[in-house]
Kinemage of the C-alpha trace (Angstrom):
@kinemage 1
@onewidth
@group {chain A} dominant
@subgroup {mainchain}
@vectorlist {calphas} color= white
{ca unk a 1} P 84.167 96.687 96.629
{ca unk a 2} L 84.965 98.618 92.853
{ca unk a 3} L 88.382 98.775 94.325
{ca unk a 4} L 88.985 95.503 95.726
{ca unk a 5} L 87.557 94.153 92.203
{ca unk a 6} L 90.369 96.931 90.292
{ca unk a 7} L 93.297 95.906 92.483
{ca unk a 8} L 92.788 91.678 91.833
{ca unk a 9} L 92.368 92.459 88.401
{ca unk a 10} L 95.389 94.242 88.077
{ca unk a 11} L 97.047 91.881 90.480
{ca unk a 12} L 96.369 89.033 88.663
{ca unk a 13} L 96.982 90.062 85.097
{ca unk a 14} L 100.302 91.111 85.873
{ca unk a 15} L 100.717 87.882 87.996
{ca unk a 16} L 99.604 85.679 84.455
{ca unk a 17} L 101.778 88.129 81.983
{ca unk a 18} L 104.805 88.018 84.330
{ca unk a 19} L 104.580 84.946 86.350
{ca unk a 20} L 107.266 84.174 89.469
{ca unk a 21} L 108.618 87.391 88.360
{ca unk a 22} L 106.401 89.323 89.305
{ca unk a 23} L 107.722 92.328 92.045
{ca unk a 24} L 105.819 93.602 94.064
{ca unk a 25} L 105.468 96.977 92.820
{ca unk a 26} L 103.561 95.881 89.265
{ca unk a 27} L 105.179 99.180 88.021
{ca unk a 28} L 108.446 98.212 88.669
{ca unk a 29} L 107.863 94.976 86.305
{ca unk a 30} L 106.277 97.093 83.628
{ca unk a 31} L 109.325 99.639 82.937
{ca unk a 32} L 111.607 96.959 81.431
{ca unk a 33} L 109.478 95.481 78.992
{ca unk a 34} L 107.239 98.348 77.918
{ca unk a 35} L 108.050 102.086 78.717
{ca unk a 36} L 105.348 103.929 77.140
{ca unk a 37} L 102.632 101.677 79.235
{ca unk a 38} L 104.973 102.219 82.688
{ca unk a 39} L 104.833 105.918 82.257
{ca unk a 40} L 100.877 106.138 81.566
{ca unk a 41} L 100.322 103.858 84.564
{ca unk a 42} L 102.685 105.981 86.156
{ca unk a 43} L 100.793 109.118 84.883
{ca unk a 44} L 97.205 108.197 85.937
{ca unk a 45} L 99.037 106.935 89.716
{ca unk a 46} L 100.286 110.555 90.063
{ca unk a 47} L 96.542 111.828 89.224
{ca unk a 48} L 94.703 109.458 91.775
{ca unk a 49} L 97.102 110.689 94.399
{ca unk a 50} L 96.156 114.500 93.378
{ca unk a 51} L 92.640 113.975 93.189
{ca unk a 52} L 92.342 111.888 96.134
{ca unk a 53} L 94.379 114.693 98.064
{ca unk a 54} L 91.240 116.872 98.854
{ca unk a 55} L 89.015 113.922 98.950
{ca unk a 56} L 91.163 113.497 102.771
{ca unk a 57} L 91.910 117.490 102.942
{ca unk a 58} L 88.657 119.213 103.581
{ca unk a 59} L 86.916 116.149 105.795
{ca unk a 60} L 90.109 116.679 108.038
{ca unk a 61} L 89.897 120.597 107.809
{ca unk a 62} L 87.039 120.493 108.947
{ca unk a 63} L 86.972 117.814 111.709
{ca unk a 64} L 90.356 120.074 112.598
{ca unk a 65} L 87.798 123.393 112.970
{ca unk a 66} L 85.168 121.507 114.974
{ca unk a 67} L 87.120 120.344 117.718
{ca unk a 68} L 89.955 123.599 118.203
{ca unk a 69} L 87.112 126.075 117.548
{ca unk a 70} L 83.481 124.651 118.416
{ca unk a 71} L 83.917 125.852 121.956
{ca unk a 72} L 84.694 128.827 121.098
{ca unk a 73} L 82.965 130.052 118.189
{ca unk a 74} L 79.951 128.076 118.689
{ca unk a 75} L 77.972 128.291 115.915
{ca unk a 76} L 79.945 130.438 113.862
{ca unk a 77} L 82.350 129.242 111.052
{ca unk a 78} L 85.912 130.158 111.606
{ca unk a 79} L 86.975 132.612 108.643
{ca unk a 80} L 88.494 131.980 105.015
{ca unk a 81} L 92.287 132.539 106.522
{ca unk a 82} L 91.983 130.382 109.341
{ca unk a 83} L 90.348 127.418 107.409
{ca unk a 84} L 93.467 128.009 105.158
{ca unk a 85} L 96.309 128.116 107.815
{ca unk a 86} L 94.445 124.565 108.723
{ca unk a 87} L 94.664 123.318 105.210
{ca unk a 88} L 98.343 124.411 104.915
{ca unk a 89} L 98.909 123.165 108.654
{ca unk a 90} L 97.828 119.752 107.393
{ca unk a 91} L 99.741 119.773 104.040
{ca unk a 92} L 102.916 119.913 105.357
{ca unk a 93} L 101.985 117.281 108.738
{ca unk a 94} L 101.662 114.933 105.867
{ca unk a 95} L 104.626 116.101 104.087
{ca unk a 96} L 106.461 115.867 107.184
{ca unk a 97} L 104.987 112.188 108.413
{ca unk a 98} L 105.381 111.147 104.646
{ca unk a 99} L 109.642 112.093 105.040
{ca unk a 100} L 109.727 110.571 108.503
{ca unk a 101} L 108.612 107.659 107.428
{ca unk a 102} L 111.262 106.789 104.036
């Protein structure tokens, strides 16, 4: 609900400010009209992406470790190198999928 309200508020304010010239990526509208705001919004967007990685990576790593290691290890947890390898593998997979989608 919070995300919806934020997205709606930003979308409506961009539509109000730029009218029919509103681009699908509203940051593109600010690039020419207000460069400092454009860079601030870009930095905030990048920070949100960087801070969101652990929120997705750790549950994915936990699910993968349970899927791959639970049958062999019963109640033992995988070692730190195994968890680090899983995290690195998930990051590489994410980057490869992102590159392939371009």
